[in-house]
TORLUM-791366 format. One record per residue (C-alpha): residue in three letters; x, y, z; residue number from 0. Coordinates in steps of 0.25 Angstrom, whole numbers. Each point is the difference from the previous one (the first is absolute). Layout:
ALA X Y Z NUM
...
//
This chain:
MET -410 27 192 0
LYS 6 11 -9 1
LYS 10 3 10 2
GLN 5 -14 1 3
GLU 1 -2 -15 4
ILE 8 13 -1 5
LYS 9 -4 11 6
LYS 1 -14 -7 7
TYR 4 6 -13 8
SER 10 10 6 9
THR 7 -12 7 10
TYR 1 -7 -14 11
ILE 6 13 -6 12
ILE 10 2 11 13
LEU 4 -15 -1 14
ILE 2 1 -16 15
ALA 8 13 2 16
ALA 9 -6 10 17
GLY 2 -13 -8 18
LEU 4 9 -12 19
LEU 10 8 8 20
LEU 6 -12 6 21
GLY 1 -7 -14 22
TRP 7 13 -6 23
PHE 10 0 11 24
LEU 3 -15 -1 25
PHE 1 -1 -15 26
ASP 7 13 -3 27
ASN 11 -3 9 28
SER 2 -14 -5 29
HIS 0 4 -14 30
GLN 12 10 1 31
PRO 10 -11 5 32
ALA -4 -9 -12 33
THR 3 11 -10 34
ASN 14 3 7 35
GLU 3 -15 -1 36
THR -4 -1 -14 37
LYS 8 12 -4 38
VAL 12 -6 7 39
ALA -2 -13 -7 40
GLU -1 7 -13 41
GLU 13 8 3 42
SER 7 -12 3 43
LYS -4 -7 -13 44
ALA 5 13 -7 45
THR 14 -2 5 46
ILE 10 -11 -2 47
TRP 8 -3 13 48
THR 15 -4 -1 49
CYS 12 -2 9 50
SER 12 9 -1 51
MET 9 -11 2 52
HIS -7 -10 -9 53
PRO -6 7 -11 54
HIS -6 -13 -7 55
ILE -10 0 12 56
ARG -14 5 -5 57
GLN -12 1 8 58
ASP -13 7 -2 59
HIS -1 4 15 60
PRO 9 5 10 61
GLY 7 -9 10 62
ASP 14 -6 3 63
CYS 10 -6 -10 64
PRO -1 -15 1 65
ILE 15 -2 -2 66
CYS 6 11 10 67
GLY -12 5 8 68
MET 2 14 -4 69
ASP -12 9 -2 70
LEU -5 1 -15 71
ILE 0 13 -7 72
PRO -9 5 -11 73
LEU 6 -2 -14 74
ASN -10 3 -11 75
GLN -11 9 3 76
LEU -11 6 -8 77
ASN -1 15 -2 78
SER -10 9 6 79
ASP -11 -3 -10 80
SER 2 -15 2 81
THR 5 -3 -14 82
VAL 13 -6 -4 83
ILE 9 11 -6 84
ASP 6 -10 -10 85
PRO -1 -15 0 86
ALA 14 -2 -6 87
ALA 6 9 11 88
ILE 7 -4 12 89
HIS -4 8 13 90
PHE 8 2 12 91
THR -4 7 13 92
ALA 10 11 4 93
GLU 5 -9 11 94
ALA 2 -12 -9 95
ALA 8 9 -10 96
GLN 9 5 11 97
LEU 3 -14 4 98
ALA 3 -5 -14 99
ASN 9 12 -1 100
VAL -7 5 -12 101
MET 4 14 -6 102
THR -4 8 -12 103
SER 6 11 -9 104
VAL -6 8 -11 105
VAL 5 -3 -14 106
SER 7 12 -7 107
SER 10 2 -11 108
LYS 14 2 3 109
LYS 13 2 -8 110
PRO 4 -15 -3 111
VAL 15 -2 4 112
LYS 5 -15 0 113
GLU 11 -3 8 114
VAL 9 -10 -7 115
ARG 11 -7 9 116
LEU 12 -6 -6 117
TYR 12 -8 5 118
GLY 14 -1 -6 119
LYS 15 3 2 120
ILE 11 9 -3 121
GLN 9 -3 -12 122
ALA 12 6 -6 123
ASP -3 9 -12 124
GLU 4 -9 -12 125
ARG 4 12 -8 126
LYS 11 3 10 127
LEU 7 -14 1 128
GLN 14 0 -6 129
SER 9 -12 -3 130
GLN 14 4 2 131
THR 8 -8 -10 132
ALA 15 -2 -3 133
HIS 4 7 -13 134
ILE 13 -8 -1 135
PRO 4 -14 1 136
GLY 9 -5 11 137
ARG 2 -4 15 138
VAL -6 7 12 139
GLU 12 5 8 140
LYS -8 8 10 141
LEU -15 3 4 142
LEU -2 14 5 143
VAL -14 -3 4 144
ASN -1 -13 8 145
PHE -14 -2 5 146
THR -15 1 -5 147
GLY -7 13 5 148
GLU 12 9 -1 149
GLN -3 14 -5 150
VAL 8 4 -12 151
ARG 1 13 -8 152
LYS 1 2 -15 153
GLY 14 0 -4 154
GLN 5 -7 13 155
PRO 10 -11 -3 156
LEU -6 -14 2 157
ALA 11 -10 -3 158
GLU 14 -1 -7 159
ILE 2 -10 -11 160
TYR 13 -5 -6 161
SER -1 -3 -15 162
PRO 11 -5 -9 163
GLU -7 4 -12 164
VAL -1 15 5 165
VAL 15 -1 3 166
THR 3 -5 -14 167
ALA -8 11 -6 168
GLU 7 11 9 169
GLN 14 -6 -5 170
GLU -5 1 -15 171
LEU -5 15 3 172
LEU 15 3 5 173
GLU 6 -6 -12 174
ALA -10 7 -9 175
ALA 2 14 7 176
ARG 15 -1 -5 177
VAL -4 -1 -14 178
LYS -13 8 0 179
ASP 6 11 -9 180
ILE 3 -11 -11 181
GLN -12 -9 3 182
PRO -11 9 7 183
GLU -11 -11 -4 184
ILE 7 -11 9 185
TYR 1 10 11 186
GLN -14 5 0 187
ALA -5 -15 -1 188
SER 8 -3 12 189
ARG -6 11 8 190
GLU -14 -3 -5 191
ARG 1 -15 5 192
LEU 3 5 14 193
LEU -11 10 0 194
GLN -10 -11 -4 195
TRP 4 -8 12 196
LYS -4 13 8 197
ILE 14 4 4 198
PRO -1 14 4 199
GLU 7 10 -10 200
GLU 8 6 11 201
GLN 6 -14 3 202
ILE 3 -2 -14 203
ASN 8 14 -1 204
THR 7 -4 13 205
ILE 5 -13 -6 206
GLU 5 7 -12 207
GLN 7 11 8 208
THR 6 -9 10 209
GLY 3 -12 -9 210
LYS -4 -10 11 211
VAL -11 -11 -2 212
ARG -11 0 11 213
THR -3 -15 4 214
THR -13 2 8 215
PHE -12 9 -4 216
PRO -12 5 9 217
ILE -15 -3 -3 218
VAL -8 12 4 219
ALA -15 1 4 220
ASN -9 5 -11 221
THR -11 4 10 222
SER -2 3 14 223
GLY -8 -9 9 224
ILE 0 -12 9 225
VAL 8 -13 -4 226
THR -11 -11 0 227
ALA 9 -11 -5 228
ARG 15 -3 -1 229
ARG 2 -10 -11 230
VAL 16 -2 0 231
ASN 11 -3 10 232
ASN 14 4 1 233
GLY 9 -9 -10 234
ASP -12 -3 -9 235
HIS 3 0 -15 236
ILE -10 8 -8 237
ALA -4 2 -14 238
GLN -3 13 -6 239
GLY -15 4 4 240
THR 0 -9 12 241
VAL -9 6 11 242
LEU 7 4 13 243
TYR -11 7 8 244
ASP -15 3 -1 245
ILE -2 14 5 246
ALA -14 6 3 247
ASP -3 15 2 248
LEU -10 1 11 249
SER -2 15 0 250
SER -14 -3 -5 251
VAL -7 -14 1 252
TRP -13 -6 -5 253
ALA -12 -4 8 254
MET -6 -12 -6 255
PHE -14 -4 4 256
ASP -8 -12 -4 257
ALA -14 3 -5 258
TYR -11 -10 -2 259
GLU -9 0 -12 260
SER -12 6 8 261
ASP 9 12 4 262
LEU 5 3 -14 263
PRO -12 8 -5 264
PHE 2 10 11 265
LEU 15 2 -3 266
ASN 5 10 -10 267
GLU 14 5 -3 268
GLY 2 14 7 269
ASP -8 -5 12 270
GLN 6 3 14 271
ILE 3 -11 10 272
SER 4 2 14 273
PHE 7 -12 6 274
THR 7 -4 13 275
VAL 12 -9 3 276
LYS -1 -10 10 277
ALA 14 2 4 278
LEU -2 15 2 279
PRO -12 2 8 280
GLY -6 14 1 281
ILE 6 5 -14 282
GLN -9 2 -11 283
TYR 5 0 -15 284
SER -8 3 -12 285
GLY 2 0 -15 286
ARG -7 -1 -13 287
ILE -3 -12 -9 288
ASP 9 1 -12 289
PHE -2 -14 -5 290
ILE -11 -11 0 291
ASP 4 -14 -5 292
PRO -8 -3 -12 293
VAL 1 -15 2 294
ILE -5 -8 13 295
ASP 9 -10 5 296
PRO -7 -14 -2 297
SER 6 -6 13 298
THR -3 11 10 299
ARG -12 7 -8 300
VAL 5 14 3 301
ALA 6 11 -8 302
LYS 11 9 4 303
VAL -2 15 3 304
ARG 12 8 1 305
LEU 4 14 7 306
GLU 13 7 0 307
VAL 4 5 13 308
LYS 12 9 4 309
ASN 9 -7 10 310
ALA 11 11 3 311
ASN 2 -5 15 312
GLY 1 -14 -4 313
LYS -11 -5 10 314
LEU -8 -8 -11 315
LYS 7 -13 -3 316
PRO -3 -10 -11 317
GLU -9 -11 5 318
MET -7 8 11 319
PHE -15 -3 1 320
ILE -9 11 -2 321
THR -15 3 2 322
GLY -7 10 -10 323
THR -13 7 0 324
LEU -7 7 -12 325
GLU -12 8 1 326
ALA -7 -2 -14 327
ASP -10 11 -3 328
LEU -12 -7 -8 329
LYS -4 12 -7 330
GLN -10 -8 -9 331
TYR -8 -3 13 332
ASN -1 14 6 333
ASN -15 1 -1 334
ASN -2 -14 6 335
LEU -4 -3 14 336
VAL 10 -6 10 337
ILE -4 -9 12 338
PRO 8 -7 11 339
ARG 5 -14 -3 340
SER -7 -5 13 341
ALA -13 3 -6 342
VAL 1 -10 -12 343
LEU -3 -15 1 344
TRP 5 -9 -11 345
THR -6 -12 -6 346
GLY 9 -3 -12 347
LYS -6 8 -11 348
ARG -10 8 8 349
SER 3 11 10 350
ILE -10 5 10 351
VAL -3 11 10 352
TYR -11 2 10 353
VAL -7 13 -2 354
LYS -8 7 12 355
ILE -14 2 -3 356
PRO -3 15 3 357
GLY -12 5 9 358
THR -1 -11 10 359
ASP 0 1 15 360
GLU 10 -11 2 361
PRO 11 -5 -10 362
ALA -4 -8 -12 363
PHE 9 -5 -11 364
LYS -2 -6 -14 365
MET 10 -8 -8 366
ARG 4 7 -13 367
GLU 9 -6 -11 368
ILE 11 10 -5 369
ILE 11 1 -11 370
THR 13 4 5 371
GLY 12 6 -7 372
PRO 15 0 5 373
SER 4 -3 14 374
LEU 6 12 7 375
GLY 6 -7 11 376
ASN -10 2 11 377
SER -11 4 -9 378
TYR -7 -3 -14 379
VAL -5 8 -11 380
VAL -14 -2 -3 381
LEU -4 -1 -15 382
SER -15 -2 2 383
GLY -11 -5 11 384
LEU 1 12 9 385
GLU -4 15 0 386
GLU 7 11 7 387
GLY -6 3 14 388
GLU -5 -14 3 389
GLU 4 -6 13 390
ILE 7 -14 0 391
VAL 5 -9 11 392
THR 15 2 1 393
ASN 3 -8 13 394
GLY -7 -13 4 395
THR -4 -3 -14 396
PHE 2 -15 2 397
ASN -9 0 13 398
VAL -11 7 -8 399
ASP 2 -11 -11 400
ALA 0 -11 10 401
ALA -13 5 6 402
ALA -6 1 -14 403
GLN 4 -14 -3 404
LEU -6 -5 13 405
GLU -13 6 -3 406
GLY -1 -5 -14 407
LYS 1 15 -6 408
PRO 9 3 -12 409
SER 14 -2 4 410
MET 14 -1 -6 411
MET -1 -15 -2 412
ASN -15 0 -3 413
PRO -4 11 -9 414
VAL -15 -4 -1 415
GLY -1 -3 15 416
GLY -9 -10 7 417
SER 5 -13 -6 418
THR 12 -3 10 419
SER -8 -1 13 420
ILE -2 -14 6 421
GLN -9 2 12 422
HIS 4 -7 13 423
ASP -10 1 11 424
HIS 4 3 14 425
GLY -13 4 7 426
GLY -3 10 -10 427
VAL 14 4 -3 428
LYS 4 0 -15 429
LYS 15 -3 -3 430
GLU 7 -1 -14 431
SER 9 -12 -2 432
ILE 10 -2 -11 433
LYS 0 -12 -8 434
ASP 12 -10 1 435
GLU 6 -4 -13 436
THR 7 -14 0 437
ASP 1 -2 -15 438
GLN 12 -5 -7 439
ASN 6 14 -3 440
ALA 1 2 15 441
SER 7 -13 3 442
ASP 10 3 -11 443
HIS 6 11 9 444
SER 0 -8 13 445
GLY 15 2 1 446
HIS 0 15 2 447
GLY 0 7 13 448
ASP -14 7 -1 449
LEU -11 -3 -9 450
SER -15 5 -2 451
VAL -9 -1 -12 452
GLN -12 10 -1 453
GLU -10 -1 -11 454
SER -4 13 -5 455
PRO -16 1 0 456
GLY -7 3 -13 457
ASN 11 -7 -9 458
ASN 9 -13 -1 459
ASN 13 6 4 460
LYS 8 -4 12 461
LEU 9 9 8 462
THR 11 -8 6 463
LYS 9 6 12 464
LEU 13 -7 3 465
SER 14 2 6 466
PHE 13 -6 -4 467
LYS 15 3 3 468
VAL 8 9 -9 469
SER 14 3 3 470
GLY 5 15 0 471
ASN 6 11 9 472
CYS -4 14 -2 473
ASP -11 10 -5 474
MET 5 -2 -14 475
CYS -2 -15 1 476
LYS -14 3 6 477
ASP -4 9 -12 478
ARG 6 -10 -10 479
ILE -7 -12 6 480
GLU -13 7 1 481
ALA 1 6 -14 482
ALA 4 -14 -6 483
ALA -13 -6 6 484
LYS -9 11 -4 485
SER 5 -2 -14 486
ILE -8 -13 -2 487
ASN -14 2 -5 488
GLY -10 -3 11 489
VAL 8 4 12 490
ILE -7 10 8 491
ASP 9 3 11 492
ALA 14 -5 5 493
THR 7 5 13 494
TRP 14 -5 4 495
ASP 5 0 15 496
GLY 15 2 1 497
SER 0 -5 14 498
SER -7 -13 -2 499
LYS 4 -1 -15 500
MET -14 -4 -3 501
LEU -8 5 -12 502
LYS -15 1 1 503
VAL -7 0 -13 504
THR -15 1 -5 505
PHE -3 -5 -14 506
ASP -11 -5 -9 507
GLU 1 -15 -3 508
LYS -7 3 -13 509
TYR 12 8 -6 510
SER 12 -5 8 511
GLY 6 -11 9 512
ILE 11 0 11 513
ASP 10 -7 -9 514
GLN -1 12 -10 515
ILE 2 10 12 516
GLN 12 -7 6 517
LYS 6 -1 -14 518
ALA -1 15 -2 519
ILE 6 3 13 520
ALA 12 -10 -3 521
HIS 2 6 -13 522
ALA 1 14 7 523
GLY 12 -6 8 524
HIS -6 -5 13 525
ASP -1 -15 5 526
THR -14 -5 3 527
GLU -4 -13 7 528
LYS -1 -7 -13 529
TYR 9 8 -10 530
LYS 14 5 1 531
ALA 5 12 -8 532
ASP 11 -2 -10 533
ASN 14 4 4 534
LYS 1 11 -11 535
THR -13 7 5 536
TYR 4 -1 14 537
GLU 14 5 -2 538
SER -6 12 -8 539
LEU -7 4 13 540
PRO 5 12 8 541
GLY 10 -3 12 542
CYS -11 2 11 543
CYS -9 -10 -7 544
LYS 9 -11 0 545
TYR -6 -10 10 546
ARG 8 -13 -3 547
GLY 11 -4 10 548
//
């Protein structure tokens, strides 16, 4: 009996042990996959997946793009401790940043040098212009210089004049010479009369010695130079003081540049300007500013800047078009930071950059508002908002801002973030849409080639983008048209295309309208679709800017 009970209990113990062992194998193996699946699900939820070709696609799990079918790539990931680095920051994977062509650089201080580009033309030195006049009345017997452009030398005979009055004065001199011992006063008065007509003293002595009256008298050049105008013809009767020729000495000339109001703070007398002449490629000229016009022309809105340039070989000719460059050293900004122009996004009064957040495994950027100083051409001086050593986006800035807008993060047009998104569901995909504006202000511009109205989030201002035709020809026209448009309060940007003759302008309707912009451009001398420049302003434009047939 005892043996049977022991055997019975032993069988129970063996069955229980076998059951426990079997359960351990079964439940332990099934638990591991469940943990892995949970981990994958948590990792999928910790990542936002997007399409490299359609960045507005957003999913919380991997898969294919519902538009193009491409594999989705991770966009925003959590860091290693599963906490968000900065909720206002926009996060990229290395692959996404590369696809968006995002590049960064470290902010540093540099010597601020502003490049000012000026346009103008060669003019004759006004101090070396000479009017050749007739010193005696009479008739032009012979012109010895017959055409405009002829080179003359000082003292060279230019014309011969027959003068009855001078002939009479010569006869009186001969009569007075016979009685000069008795009446010396009459003799001296006769000589003095001929001298006042600029008859050379040698000729007067010859008349006395020979006793013969000379009927024609030469007019000689008072200066050397080029004849720029011939005022008389053979046989003309002229009075004393009549202008016969205009003569210009072109051994030195003036380079006259047009400087806009925005350029004048960077120009000073004594600054050196290098310039090239369109007609003489490959030759570089330079000179120092010796005069800046104190008054701005009300028609062209420019002030004249003048250089004196030597022209011994005569290659520089009046009315030649020139392009000058001046490098202005902004010493007052020597301790400020300088950043590339491509790093800055403009929203009218605000300028922003995207700063890279340090210490992250993958690129993360945050918007920051800065205050900029003067433009240096391809860069800006920074007055505040950045520190030396910080890293900012210098290429692909707009792509970073677009990604921030799509995710509802603080961005260029939405500084607070979150309020611009209108969610549109495509099976878990979130897409941001833009609200259409169909108010009366938009319909007022229906006649223009291109129009869009965007409402700035967080305020009541509306930015309007439109394009219209503006007549013009060259780079000088482009600068003048864009400057005229930007002079209107509320205009954020204006770009004129010389090939299509279309001006694209972005402005705030709260401060300005299309009529104001077109009037300003017409006032500067360029016809628009609605307004025509007055003839006086148009005629004052340089020759290369004349667009009317």
